[in-house]
Backbone and ligand atoms as CSV (ligand in chain L), in Angstrom:
chain,resi,resn,atom,element,x,y,z
A,1,UNK,N,N,60.893,9.407,183.185
A,1,UNK,CA,C,61.472,10.743,183.000
A,1,UNK,C,C,60.372,11.809,183.068
A,2,UNK,N,N,60.622,12.879,183.832
A,2,UNK,CA,C,59.626,13.945,183.942
A,2,UNK,C,C,59.464,14.652,182.593
A,3,UNK,N,N,58.314,15.338,182.403
A,3,UNK,CA,C,58.121,15.991,181.115
A,3,UNK,C,C,57.648,17.428,181.254
A,4,UNK,N,N,58.148,18.132,182.282
A,4,UNK,CA,C,57.759,19.536,182.416
A,4,UNK,C,C,58.671,20.393,181.537
A,5,UNK,N,N,58.235,21.632,181.291
A,5,UNK,CA,C,59.067,22.543,180.501
A,5,UNK,C,C,60.132,23.145,181.415
A,6,UNK,N,N,61.364,23.118,180.944
A,6,UNK,CA,C,62.467,23.706,181.696
A,6,UNK,C,C,62.871,25.002,180.988
A,7,UNK,N,N,62.528,26.119,181.608
A,7,UNK,CA,C,62.773,27.421,180.980
A,7,UNK,C,C,64.235,27.691,180.700
A,8,UNK,N,N,65.125,27.055,181.453
A,8,UNK,CA,C,66.559,27.323,181.251
A,8,UNK,C,C,67.210,26.353,180.266
A,9,UNK,N,N,66.417,25.414,179.734
A,9,UNK,CA,C,66.983,24.460,178.766
A,9,UNK,C,C,66.682,24.941,177.345
A,10,UNK,N,N,67.731,25.178,176.595
A,10,UNK,CA,C,67.609,25.656,175.218
A,10,UNK,C,C,68.193,24.623,174.274
A,11,UNK,N,N,67.528,24.456,173.138
A,11,UNK,CA,C,68.078,23.584,172.096
A,11,UNK,C,C,68.734,24.465,171.044
A,12,UNK,N,N,69.903,24.084,170.599
A,12,UNK,CA,C,70.545,24.796,169.491
A,12,UNK,C,C,70.884,23.761,168.433
A,13,UNK,N,N,70.400,23.998,167.192
A,13,UNK,CA,C,70.560,22.983,166.144
A,13,UNK,C,C,70.495,23.633,164.771
A,14,UNK,N,N,71.196,23.006,163.825
A,14,UNK,CA,C,71.072,23.383,162.415
A,14,UNK,C,C,70.466,22.196,161.677
A,15,UNK,N,N,69.348,22.444,160.976
A,15,UNK,CA,C,68.656,21.335,160.297
A,15,UNK,C,C,68.478,21.658,158.812
A,16,UNK,N,N,68.469,20.596,158.017
A,16,UNK,CA,C,68.218,20.747,156.582
A,16,UNK,C,C,66.717,20.753,156.326
A,17,UNK,N,N,66.336,20.961,155.049
A,17,UNK,CA,C,64.901,20.960,154.703
A,17,UNK,C,C,64.228,19.641,155.036
A,18,UNK,N,N,64.996,18.536,154.962
A,18,UNK,CA,C,64.438,17.222,155.310
A,18,UNK,C,C,64.786,16.813,156.746
A,19,UNK,N,N,65.098,17.824,157.583
A,19,UNK,CA,C,65.423,17.608,159.006
A,19,UNK,C,C,66.734,16.858,159.227
A,20,UNK,N,N,67.522,16.653,158.176
A,20,UNK,CA,C,68.825,15.992,158.332
A,20,UNK,C,C,69.740,16.862,159.193
A,21,UNK,N,N,70.504,16.200,160.075
A,21,UNK,CA,C,71.465,16.955,160.895
A,21,UNK,C,C,72.884,16.373,160.840
A,22,UNK,N,N,73.044,15.125,160.383
A,22,UNK,CA,C,74.392,14.570,160.379
A,22,UNK,C,C,74.491,13.263,159.612
A,23,UNK,N,N,75.725,12.918,159.279
A,23,UNK,CA,C,76.003,11.624,158.631
A,23,UNK,C,C,77.396,11.170,159.042
A,24,UNK,N,N,77.545,9.875,159.332
A,24,UNK,CA,C,78.845,9.309,159.737
A,24,UNK,C,C,79.467,10.097,160.891
A,25,UNK,N,N,78.621,10.508,161.812
A,25,UNK,CA,C,79.021,11.291,162.991
A,25,UNK,C,C,79.751,12.591,162.633
A,26,UNK,N,N,79.262,13.214,161.543
A,26,UNK,CA,C,79.793,14.528,161.139
A,26,UNK,C,C,78.632,15.424,160.746
A,27,UNK,N,N,78.906,16.732,160.737
A,27,UNK,CA,C,77.933,17.673,160.204
A,27,UNK,C,C,77.894,17.537,158.678
A,28,UNK,N,N,76.873,18.121,158.059
A,28,UNK,CA,C,76.680,17.955,156.619
A,28,UNK,C,C,77.101,19.181,155.815
A,29,UNK,N,N,77.554,20.230,156.490
A,29,UNK,CA,C,77.814,21.512,155.802
A,29,UNK,C,C,78.870,22.280,156.562
A,30,UNK,N,N,79.388,23.317,155.894
A,30,UNK,CA,C,80.240,24.266,156.616
A,30,UNK,C,C,79.601,25.642,156.503
A,31,UNK,N,N,79.153,26.154,157.628
A,31,UNK,CA,C,78.496,27.465,157.683
A,31,UNK,C,C,79.243,28.301,158.719
A,32,UNK,N,N,80.144,29.123,158.227
A,32,UNK,CA,C,81.011,29.885,159.121
A,32,UNK,C,C,80.203,30.786,160.066
A,33,UNK,N,N,79.188,31.469,159.508
A,33,UNK,CA,C,78.396,32.373,160.359
A,33,UNK,C,C,77.672,31.617,161.460
A,34,UNK,N,N,77.233,30.404,161.135
A,34,UNK,CA,C,76.506,29.617,162.124
A,34,UNK,C,C,77.443,29.161,163.248
A,35,UNK,N,N,78.669,28.799,162.885
A,35,UNK,CA,C,79.636,28.383,163.913
A,35,UNK,C,C,79.970,29.562,164.836
A,36,UNK,N,N,80.090,30.749,164.222
A,36,UNK,CA,C,80.382,31.940,165.038
A,36,UNK,C,C,79.227,32.235,165.990
A,37,UNK,N,N,78.004,32.106,165.476
A,37,UNK,CA,C,76.830,32.359,166.317
A,37,UNK,C,C,76.768,31.346,167.458
A,38,UNK,N,N,77.059,30.081,167.136
A,38,UNK,CA,C,77.071,29.023,168.155
A,38,UNK,C,C,78.064,29.381,169.268
A,39,UNK,N,N,79.244,29.822,168.856
A,39,UNK,CA,C,80.282,30.146,169.848
A,39,UNK,C,C,79.832,31.320,170.721
A,40,UNK,N,N,79.271,32.341,170.069
A,40,UNK,CA,C,78.859,33.542,170.806
A,40,UNK,C,C,77.734,33.220,171.808
A,41,UNK,N,N,76.774,32.432,171.353
A,41,UNK,CA,C,75.626,32.115,172.218
A,41,UNK,C,C,76.015,31.216,173.384
A,42,UNK,N,N,76.918,30.257,173.123
A,42,UNK,CA,C,77.147,29.215,174.139
A,42,UNK,C,C,78.318,29.494,175.078
A,43,UNK,N,N,79.235,30.377,174.684
A,43,UNK,CA,C,80.408,30.615,175.533
A,43,UNK,C,C,79.982,31.118,176.914
A,44,UNK,N,N,80.580,30.521,177.926
A,44,UNK,CA,C,80.264,30.892,179.308
A,44,UNK,C,C,79.082,30.120,179.880
A,45,UNK,N,N,78.480,29.266,179.060
A,45,UNK,CA,C,77.300,28.514,179.501
A,45,UNK,C,C,77.587,27.003,179.562
A,46,UNK,N,N,76.537,26.269,179.920
A,46,UNK,CA,C,76.628,24.812,180.014
A,46,UNK,C,C,76.137,24.176,178.722
A,47,UNK,N,N,76.863,23.160,178.252
A,47,UNK,CA,C,76.447,22.390,177.078
A,47,UNK,C,C,76.039,20.989,177.527
A,48,UNK,N,N,74.935,20.509,176.974
A,48,UNK,CA,C,74.500,19.122,177.220
A,48,UNK,C,C,74.530,18.399,175.877
A,49,UNK,N,N,75.170,17.227,175.851
A,49,UNK,CA,C,75.261,16.523,174.564
A,49,UNK,C,C,75.309,15.014,174.783
A,50,UNK,N,N,75.035,14.277,173.712
A,50,UNK,CA,C,75.189,12.826,173.729
A,50,UNK,C,C,76.635,12.446,173.464
A,51,UNK,N,N,76.931,11.210,173.766
A,51,UNK,CA,C,78.301,10.709,173.600
A,51,UNK,C,C,78.806,10.887,172.163
A,52,UNK,N,N,77.957,10.596,171.159
A,52,UNK,CA,C,78.426,10.667,169.767
A,52,UNK,C,C,78.791,12.101,169.389
A,53,UNK,N,N,77.995,13.043,169.845
A,53,UNK,CA,C,78.285,14.445,169.518
A,53,UNK,C,C,79.586,14.878,170.165
A,54,UNK,N,N,79.812,14.471,171.414
A,54,UNK,CA,C,81.093,14.813,172.037
A,54,UNK,C,C,82.239,14.237,171.213
A,55,UNK,N,N,82.104,12.963,170.796
A,55,UNK,CA,C,83.191,12.316,170.047
A,55,UNK,C,C,83.387,12.945,168.669
A,56,UNK,N,N,82.379,13.650,168.174
A,56,UNK,CA,C,82.503,14.310,166.857
A,56,UNK,C,C,83.261,15.635,166.940
A,57,UNK,N,N,83.500,16.141,168.150
A,57,UNK,CA,C,84.213,17.416,168.273
A,57,UNK,C,C,85.692,17.175,167.959
A,58,UNK,N,N,86.268,17.916,167.008
A,58,UNK,CA,C,87.628,17.580,166.562
A,58,UNK,C,C,88.697,17.719,167.650
A,59,UNK,N,N,88.511,18.664,168.576
A,59,UNK,CA,C,89.537,18.873,169.608
A,59,UNK,C,C,89.002,18.657,171.022
A,60,UNK,N,N,88.006,17.821,171.151
A,60,UNK,CA,C,87.453,17.557,172.476
A,60,UNK,C,C,86.647,18.732,173.000
A,61,UNK,N,N,86.632,18.874,174.324
A,61,UNK,CA,C,85.771,19.880,174.963
A,61,UNK,C,C,86.053,21.278,174.406
A,62,UNK,N,N,84.975,22.047,174.231
A,62,UNK,CA,C,85.082,23.402,173.672
A,62,UNK,C,C,85.490,24.380,174.773
A,63,UNK,N,N,86.340,25.355,174.453
A,63,UNK,CA,C,86.840,26.264,175.494
A,63,UNK,C,C,85.720,27.068,176.167
A,64,UNK,N,N,85.913,27.322,177.441
A,64,UNK,CA,C,85.065,28.245,178.216
A,64,UNK,C,C,83.593,27.853,178.272
A,65,UNK,N,N,83.330,26.573,178.271
A,65,UNK,CA,C,81.972,26.087,178.438
A,65,UNK,C,C,81.977,24.840,179.314
A,66,UNK,N,N,80.977,24.734,180.169
A,66,UNK,CA,C,80.835,23.519,180.979
A,66,UNK,C,C,80.197,22.439,180.101
A,67,UNK,N,N,80.725,21.211,180.166
A,67,UNK,CA,C,80.223,20.127,179.316
A,67,UNK,C,C,79.568,19.032,180.160
A,68,UNK,N,N,78.349,18.685,179.812
A,68,UNK,CA,C,77.683,17.519,180.408
A,68,UNK,C,C,77.450,16.527,179.268
A,69,UNK,N,N,78.068,15.348,179.372
A,69,UNK,CA,C,77.954,14.345,178.305
A,69,UNK,C,C,77.122,13.173,178.816
A,70,UNK,N,N,76.083,12.840,178.055
A,70,UNK,CA,C,75.185,11.747,178.457
A,70,UNK,C,C,75.662,10.446,177.819
A,71,UNK,N,N,75.825,9.431,178.657
A,71,UNK,CA,C,76.270,8.114,178.169
A,71,UNK,C,C,75.893,7.054,179.195
A,72,UNK,N,N,75.584,5.869,178.670
A,72,UNK,CA,C,75.289,4.723,179.535
A,72,UNK,C,C,76.557,4.010,179.977
A,73,UNK,N,N,77.667,4.330,179.313
A,73,UNK,CA,C,78.919,3.607,179.595
A,73,UNK,C,C,79.557,4.202,180.847
A,74,UNK,N,N,79.396,3.499,181.939
A,74,UNK,CA,C,79.752,4.052,183.253
A,74,UNK,C,C,81.262,4.302,183.401
A,75,UNK,N,N,82.093,3.471,182.686
A,75,UNK,CA,C,83.549,3.583,182.867
A,75,UNK,C,C,84.122,4.814,182.173
A,76,UNK,N,N,83.392,5.365,181.186
A,76,UNK,CA,C,83.978,6.460,180.406
A,76,UNK,C,C,83.980,7.772,181.168
A,77,UNK,N,N,85.095,8.487,181.074
A,77,UNK,CA,C,85.199,9.834,181.645
A,77,UNK,C,C,85.927,10.675,180.602
A,78,UNK,N,N,85.213,11.563,179.937
A,78,UNK,CA,C,85.853,12.381,178.905
A,78,UNK,C,C,86.487,13.613,179.543
A,79,UNK,N,N,87.661,13.972,179.042
A,79,UNK,CA,C,88.427,15.089,179.598
A,79,UNK,C,C,87.620,16.392,179.526
A,80,UNK,N,N,87.549,17.079,180.660
A,80,UNK,CA,C,86.869,18.373,180.695
A,80,UNK,C,C,85.356,18.278,180.737
A,81,UNK,N,N,84.827,17.053,181.008
A,81,UNK,CA,C,83.365,16.857,180.963
A,81,UNK,C,C,82.841,16.279,182.272
A,82,UNK,N,N,81.588,16.589,182.558
A,82,UNK,CA,C,80.862,15.868,183.602
A,82,UNK,C,C,80.014,14.825,182.875
A,83,UNK,N,N,79.990,13.605,183.398
A,83,UNK,CA,C,79.266,12.522,182.727
A,83,UNK,C,C,77.893,12.345,183.393
A,84,UNK,N,N,76.858,12.169,182.566
A,84,UNK,CA,C,75.498,11.936,183.073
A,84,UNK,C,C,75.017,10.597,182.522
A,85,UNK,N,N,74.382,9.800,183.379
A,85,UNK,CA,C,73.974,8.462,182.957
A,85,UNK,C,C,72.549,8.431,182.398
A,86,UNK,N,N,71.856,9.565,182.432
A,86,UNK,CA,C,70.471,9.617,181.933
A,86,UNK,C,C,70.107,11.078,181.674
A,87,UNK,N,N,68.948,11.297,181.070
A,87,UNK,CA,C,68.473,12.669,180.842
A,87,UNK,C,C,68.219,13.350,182.194
A,88,UNK,N,N,67.564,12.627,183.094
A,88,UNK,CA,C,67.286,13.219,184.418
A,88,UNK,C,C,68.577,13.586,185.153
A,89,UNK,N,N,69.580,12.739,185.029
A,89,UNK,CA,C,70.872,13.021,185.668
A,89,UNK,C,C,71.467,14.296,185.055
A,90,UNK,N,N,71.361,14.440,183.724
A,90,UNK,CA,C,71.888,15.646,183.059
A,90,UNK,C,C,71.134,16.890,183.558
A,91,UNK,N,N,69.816,16.768,183.696
A,91,UNK,CA,C,69.012,17.906,184.179
A,91,UNK,C,C,69.392,18.281,185.603
A,92,UNK,N,N,69.640,17.257,186.395
A,92,UNK,CA,C,70.034,17.483,187.790
A,92,UNK,C,C,71.377,18.218,187.851
A,93,UNK,N,N,72.330,17.781,187.035
A,93,UNK,CA,C,73.640,18.454,187.006
A,93,UNK,C,C,73.499,19.881,186.471
A,94,UNK,N,N,72.587,20.063,185.504
A,94,UNK,CA,C,72.433,21.372,184.860
A,94,UNK,C,C,71.866,22.415,185.827
A,95,UNK,N,N,71.002,21.994,186.734
A,95,UNK,CA,C,70.352,22.938,187.640
A,95,UNK,C,C,69.265,23.717,186.913
A,96,UNK,N,N,68.717,24.741,187.576
A,96,UNK,CA,C,67.560,25.421,187.000
A,96,UNK,C,C,67.769,26.903,186.752
A,97,UNK,N,N,68.949,27.425,187.097
A,97,UNK,CA,C,69.095,28.878,186.987
A,97,UNK,C,C,69.803,29.319,185.714
A,98,UNK,N,N,70.853,28.629,185.364
A,98,UNK,CA,C,71.697,29.015,184.215
A,98,UNK,C,C,71.102,28.516,182.908
A,99,UNK,N,N,71.230,29.293,181.823
A,99,UNK,CA,C,70.807,28.762,180.521
A,99,UNK,C,C,71.752,27.634,180.090
A,100,UNK,N,N,71.173,26.480,179.745
A,100,UNK,CA,C,71.948,25.323,179.310
A,100,UNK,C,C,71.566,24.995,177.880
A,101,UNK,N,N,72.559,24.755,177.051
A,101,UNK,CA,C,72.322,24.505,175.637
A,101,UNK,C,C,72.453,23.017,175.326
A,102,UNK,N,N,71.370,22.432,174.818
A,102,UNK,CA,C,71.412,21.057,174.326
A,102,UNK,C,C,71.941,21.136,172.902
A,103,UNK,N,N,73.134,20.545,172.670
A,103,UNK,CA,C,73.799,20.738,171.373
A,103,UNK,C,C,73.778,19.483,170.501
A,104,UNK,N,N,72.991,18.467,170.859
A,104,UNK,CA,C,72.851,17.302,169.989
A,104,UNK,C,C,73.315,16.032,170.664
A,105,UNK,N,N,73.277,14.961,169.878
A,105,UNK,CA,C,72.802,14.926,168.489
A,105,UNK,C,C,71.359,14.448,168.418
A,106,UNK,N,N,71.067,13.646,167.379
A,106,UNK,CA,C,69.696,13.261,167.092
A,106,UNK,C,C,69.004,12.587,168.265
A,107,UNK,N,N,69.685,11.656,168.886
A,107,UNK,CA,C,69.077,10.899,169.980
A,107,UNK,C,C,68.764,11.804,171.165
A,108,UNK,N,N,69.685,12.700,171.445
A,108,UNK,CA,C,69.529,13.590,172.600
A,108,UNK,C,C,68.500,14.694,172.305
A,109,UNK,N,N,68.508,15.248,171.108
A,109,UNK,CA,C,67.497,16.249,170.756
A,109,UNK,C,C,66.088,15.658,170.931
A,110,UNK,N,N,65.915,14.402,170.465
A,110,UNK,CA,C,64.592,13.775,170.499
A,110,UNK,C,C,64.047,13.698,171.927
A,111,UNK,N,N,64.947,13.575,172.895
A,111,UNK,CA,C,64.506,13.452,174.285
A,111,UNK,C,C,64.317,14.808,174.957
A,112,UNK,N,N,64.959,15.848,174.453
A,112,UNK,CA,C,64.863,17.170,175.089
A,112,UNK,C,C,63.853,18.103,174.419
A,113,UNK,N,N,63.441,17.794,173.175
A,113,UNK,CA,C,62.625,18.777,172.443
A,113,UNK,C,C,61.343,19.144,173.189
A,114,UNK,N,N,60.694,18.159,173.800
A,114,UNK,CA,C,59.408,18.445,174.448
A,114,UNK,C,C,59.562,19.216,175.758
A,115,UNK,N,N,60.765,19.334,176.280
A,115,UNK,CA,C,60.927,20.017,177.581
A,115,UNK,C,C,61.697,21.329,177.494
A,116,UNK,N,N,62.224,21.648,176.307
A,116,UNK,CA,C,63.038,22.866,176.198
A,116,UNK,C,C,62.154,24.113,176.146
A,117,UNK,N,N,62.660,25.206,176.725
A,117,UNK,CA,C,61.923,26.472,176.723
A,117,UNK,C,C,62.290,27.363,175.558
A,118,UNK,N,N,63.442,27.074,174.945
A,118,UNK,CA,C,63.908,27.932,173.859
A,118,UNK,C,C,64.538,27.069,172.766
A,119,UNK,N,N,64.428,27.536,171.529
A,119,UNK,CA,C,64.971,26.794,170.387
A,119,UNK,C,C,65.705,27.765,169.478
A,120,UNK,N,N,67.010,27.572,169.354
A,120,UNK,CA,C,67.830,28.380,168.446
A,120,UNK,C,C,67.992,27.534,167.187
A,121,UNK,N,N,67.253,27.888,166.155
A,121,UNK,CA,C,67.141,27.017,164.980
A,121,UNK,C,C,67.777,27.646,163.752
A,122,UNK,N,N,68.662,26.883,163.117
A,122,UNK,CA,C,69.202,27.286,161.818
A,122,UNK,C,C,68.618,26.340,160.779
A,123,UNK,N,N,67.908,26.905,159.792
A,123,UNK,CA,C,67.319,26.071,158.736
A,123,UNK,C,C,68.150,26.233,157.468
A,124,UNK,N,N,68.789,25.142,157.071
A,124,UNK,CA,C,69.657,25.154,155.896
A,124,UNK,C,C,68.790,24.856,154.674
A,125,UNK,N,N,68.884,25.730,153.654
A,125,UNK,CA,C,67.954,25.645,152.517
A,125,UNK,C,C,68.415,24.617,151.486
A,126,UNK,N,N,68.475,23.364,151.912
A,126,UNK,CA,C,68.909,22.271,151.039
A,126,UNK,C,C,68.446,20.962,151.677
A,127,UNK,N,N,68.335,19.914,150.876
A,127,UNK,CA,C,68.042,18.579,151.403
A,127,UNK,C,C,69.328,17.753,151.365
A,128,UNK,N,N,69.507,16.845,152.320
A,128,UNK,CA,C,70.743,16.062,152.384
A,128,UNK,C,C,70.437,14.597,152.654
A,129,UNK,N,N,71.295,13.749,152.097
A,129,UNK,CA,C,71.279,12.338,152.490
A,129,UNK,C,C,71.956,12.293,153.866
A,130,UNK,N,N,71.359,11.580,154.796
A,130,UNK,CA,C,71.882,11.627,156.164
A,130,UNK,C,C,71.544,10.339,156.908
A,131,UNK,N,N,72.169,10.166,158.066
A,131,UNK,CA,C,71.775,9.037,158.933
A,131,UNK,C,C,71.229,9.526,160.272
A,132,UNK,N,N,71.216,10.840,160.464
A,132,UNK,CA,C,70.715,11.394,161.727
A,132,UNK,C,C,69.815,12.594,161.420
A,133,UNK,N,N,68.658,12.623,162.086
A,133,UNK,CA,C,67.636,13.631,161.792
A,133,UNK,C,C,67.134,14.270,163.078
A,134,UNK,N,N,66.657,15.513,162.953
A,134,UNK,CA,C,65.987,16.188,164.062
A,134,UNK,C,C,64.516,15.780,164.007
A,135,UNK,N,N,63.864,15.626,165.173
A,135,UNK,CA,C,62.437,15.266,165.140
A,135,UNK,C,C,61.602,16.387,164.504
A,136,UNK,N,N,60.392,16.036,164.036
A,136,UNK,CA,C,59.485,17.057,163.481
A,136,UNK,C,C,59.214,18.115,164.540
A,137,UNK,N,N,59.248,19.373,164.136
A,137,UNK,CA,C,58.973,20.466,165.078
A,137,UNK,C,C,57.523,20.897,164.899
A,138,UNK,N,N,56.776,20.954,165.990
A,138,UNK,CA,C,55.412,21.487,165.947
A,138,UNK,C,C,55.508,23.000,166.153
A,139,UNK,N,N,55.515,23.741,165.032
A,139,UNK,CA,C,55.762,25.181,165.134
A,139,UNK,C,C,54.637,25.923,165.849
A,140,UNK,N,N,53.472,25.274,166.020
A,140,UNK,CA,C,52.376,25.904,166.766
A,140,UNK,C,C,52.763,26.084,168.241
A,141,UNK,N,N,53.769,25.342,168.674
A,141,UNK,CA,C,54.187,25.437,170.091
A,141,UNK,C,C,55.255,26.501,170.328
A,142,UNK,N,N,55.694,27.144,169.241
A,142,UNK,CA,C,56.830,28.055,169.363
A,142,UNK,C,C,56.521,29.418,168.736
A,143,UNK,N,N,57.014,30.485,169.350
A,143,UNK,CA,C,56.853,31.839,168.803
A,143,UNK,C,C,58.235,32.355,168.400
A,144,UNK,N,N,58.338,32.811,167.131
A,144,UNK,CA,C,59.626,33.343,166.657
A,144,UNK,C,C,59.856,34.717,167.257
A,145,UNK,N,N,61.040,34.907,167.831
A,145,UNK,CA,C,61.376,36.175,168.479
A,145,UNK,C,C,62.301,37.005,167.598
A,146,UNK,N,N,63.087,36.310,166.778
A,146,UNK,CA,C,64.113,36.989,166.010
A,146,UNK,C,C,64.460,36.106,164.825
A,147,UNK,N,N,64.646,36.708,163.655
A,147,UNK,CA,C,65.043,35.890,162.510
A,147,UNK,C,C,66.037,36.645,161.628
A,148,UNK,N,N,66.898,35.904,160.955
A,148,UNK,CA,C,67.947,36.505,160.144
A,148,UNK,C,C,68.248,35.555,158.984
A,149,UNK,N,N,68.193,36.076,157.753
A,149,UNK,CA,C,68.490,35.229,156.577
A,149,UNK,C,C,69.917,35.471,156.126
A,150,UNK,N,N,70.644,34.381,155.877
A,150,UNK,CA,C,72.044,34.503,155.458
A,150,UNK,C,C,72.204,33.860,154.076
A,151,UNK,N,N,72.788,34.625,153.153
A,151,UNK,CA,C,72.987,34.114,151.790
A,151,UNK,C,C,74.193,33.171,151.764
A,152,UNK,N,N,74.230,32.315,150.729
A,152,UNK,CA,C,75.430,31.485,150.539
A,152,UNK,C,C,76.569,32.390,150.066
A,153,UNK,N,N,77.794,31.979,150.320
A,153,UNK,CA,C,78.951,32.786,149.912
A,153,UNK,C,C,80.214,32.015,150.200
A,154,UNK,N,N,81.337,32.703,150.162
A,154,UNK,CA,C,82.635,32.049,150.371
A,154,UNK,C,C,82.679,31.255,151.677
A,155,UNK,N,N,82.097,31.849,152.735
A,155,UNK,CA,C,82.231,31.230,154.057
A,155,UNK,C,C,81.015,30.408,154.475
A,156,UNK,N,N,79.942,30.532,153.703
A,156,UNK,CA,C,78.708,29.800,154.035
A,156,UNK,C,C,78.279,29.007,152.806
A,157,UNK,N,N,78.410,27.683,152.894
A,157,UNK,CA,C,78.149,26.837,151.729
A,157,UNK,C,C,76.718,26.921,151.210
A,158,UNK,N,N,75.768,27.148,152.104
A,158,UNK,CA,C,74.349,27.132,151.717
A,158,UNK,C,C,73.632,28.322,152.328
A,159,UNK,N,N,72.591,28.837,151.628
A,159,UNK,CA,C,71.776,29.858,152.284
A,159,UNK,C,C,71.089,29.243,153.498
A,160,UNK,N,N,70.933,30.011,154.539
A,160,UNK,CA,C,70.268,29.469,155.725
A,160,UNK,C,C,69.561,30.585,156.488
A,161,UNK,N,N,68.568,30.186,157.251
A,161,UNK,CA,C,67.787,31.137,158.034
A,161,UNK,C,C,67.927,30.773,159.498
A,162,UNK,N,N,68.242,31.797,160.263
A,162,UNK,CA,C,68.437,31.585,161.689
A,162,UNK,C,C,67.228,32.192,162.430
A,163,UNK,N,N,66.597,31.434,163.308
A,163,UNK,CA,C,65.433,31.943,164.060
A,163,UNK,C,C,65.531,31.529,165.520
A,164,UNK,N,N,65.220,32.468,166.406
A,164,UNK,CA,C,65.144,32.132,167.844
A,164,UNK,C,C,63.671,31.982,168.215
A,165,UNK,N,N,63.318,30.854,168.768
A,165,UNK,CA,C,61.936,30.574,169.178
A,165,UNK,C,C,61.831,30.444,170.695
A,166,UNK,N,N,60.729,30.983,171.220
A,166,UNK,CA,C,60.393,30.794,172.635
A,166,UNK,C,C,59.151,29.897,172.672
A,167,UNK,N,N,59.104,28.980,173.626
A,167,UNK,CA,C,57.913,28.130,173.714
A,167,UNK,C,C,56.702,28.952,174.172
A,168,UNK,N,N,55.583,28.758,173.485
A,168,UNK,CA,C,54.363,29.517,173.819
A,168,UNK,C,C,53.744,28.936,175.086
L,1,NAP,N1,N,73.250,19.774,162.780
L,1,NAP,C1,C,73.462,19.971,164.073
L,1,NAP,O1,O,73.179,21.043,164.622
L,1,NAP,C2,C,74.086,18.868,164.891
L,1,NAP,C3,C,74.386,19.092,166.241
L,1,NAP,C4,C,74.948,18.044,166.973
L,1,NAP,C5,C,75.199,16.822,166.368
L,1,NAP,N2,N,74.901,16.663,165.060
L,1,NAP,C6,C,75.149,15.370,164.395
L,1,NAP,O2,O,74.369,14.372,165.040
L,1,NAP,C7,C,75.040,13.108,164.897
L,1,NAP,C8,C,75.176,12.460,166.262
L,1,NAP,O3,O,73.865,12.188,166.785
L,1,NAP,P1,P,73.455,10.747,167.394
L,1,NAP,O4,O,71.971,10.687,167.485
L,1,NAP,O5,O,74.182,9.695,166.631
L,1,NAP,O6,O,74.157,10.747,168.825
L,1,NAP,P2,P,74.072,11.642,170.157
L,1,NAP,O7,O,72.655,12.021,170.460
L,1,NAP,O8,O,75.104,12.705,170.091
L,1,NAP,O9,O,74.617,10.569,171.229
L,1,NAP,C9,C,73.925,9.355,171.399
L,1,NAP,C10,C,74.510,8.650,172.603
L,1,NAP,O10,O,74.231,9.420,173.783
L,1,NAP,C11,C,73.952,8.534,174.854
L,1,NAP,N3,N,72.560,8.708,175.269
L,1,NAP,C12,C,71.540,9.309,174.594
L,1,NAP,N4,N,70.411,9.277,175.341
L,1,NAP,C13,C,70.727,8.653,176.499
L,1,NAP,C14,C,69.993,8.335,177.675
L,1,NAP,N5,N,68.685,8.667,177.807
L,1,NAP,N6,N,70.638,7.681,178.683
L,1,NAP,C15,C,71.957,7.361,178.584
L,1,NAP,N7,N,72.719,7.651,177.474
L,1,NAP,C16,C,72.093,8.287,176.461
L,1,NAP,C17,C,74.221,7.143,174.361
L,1,NAP,O11,O,75.603,6.930,174.576
L,1,NAP,P3,P,76.217,5.493,175.015
L,1,NAP,O12,O,76.162,4.669,173.780
L,1,NAP,O13,O,77.605,5.828,175.465
L,1,NAP,O14,O,75.349,4.979,176.130
L,1,NAP,C18,C,73.928,7.292,172.878
L,1,NAP,O15,O,74.553,6.285,172.115
L,1,NAP,C19,C,76.387,13.429,164.239
L,1,NAP,O16,O,76.302,13.208,162.835
L,1,NAP,C20,C,76.581,14.892,164.529
L,1,NAP,O17,O,77.434,15.527,163.574
L,1,NAP,C21,C,74.347,17.650,164.318
């Protein structure tokens, strides 16, 4: 697999203080503002995800977004999705002009982190027991462009900080 930086590949993820991102193929929190931000950022764009993350979506493919699902299972064809048999195949389908969002999960993030040009990171101010984690981020490789702190409240279970990073 090639390892160059792809300027149009962006990672979008919400991580806990211990880098936890999921358990039992579910998210660990309900953060209404984060879901709204995810929808706003990704609508009209391409999403790249692993098979487990696609299967975790309650209603299948998300409206108004192109879906590329990575899986080794050649017979599977998920409704509303293009199937990719490898990371390189997903990159080939994604092309190089449009911003493409890698939306998880742990296995797929681990393979894309070193090649993504942008990182939309939500840091949830809590630790969680989990079975899926985001890899360690080397923050020396990233420059924060924008940050926003959100308090906990009725619609957001935990305080969290949202930051957009560009690769240096
Ligand atoms: N906090 C967040 O922002 C966030 C975002 C997304 C997901 N999540 C959580 O993450 C968890 C799911 O993550 P996960 O690591 O279990 O699964 P995943 O990364 O979503 O999917 C893993 C699957 O993708 C396929 N795959 C991955 N790399 C491949 C490659 N190089 N070639 C071919 N196929 C490949 C394989 O499918 P096959 O077995 O079909 O070959 C593999 O089993 C859930 O708990 C979910 O809620 C959290």
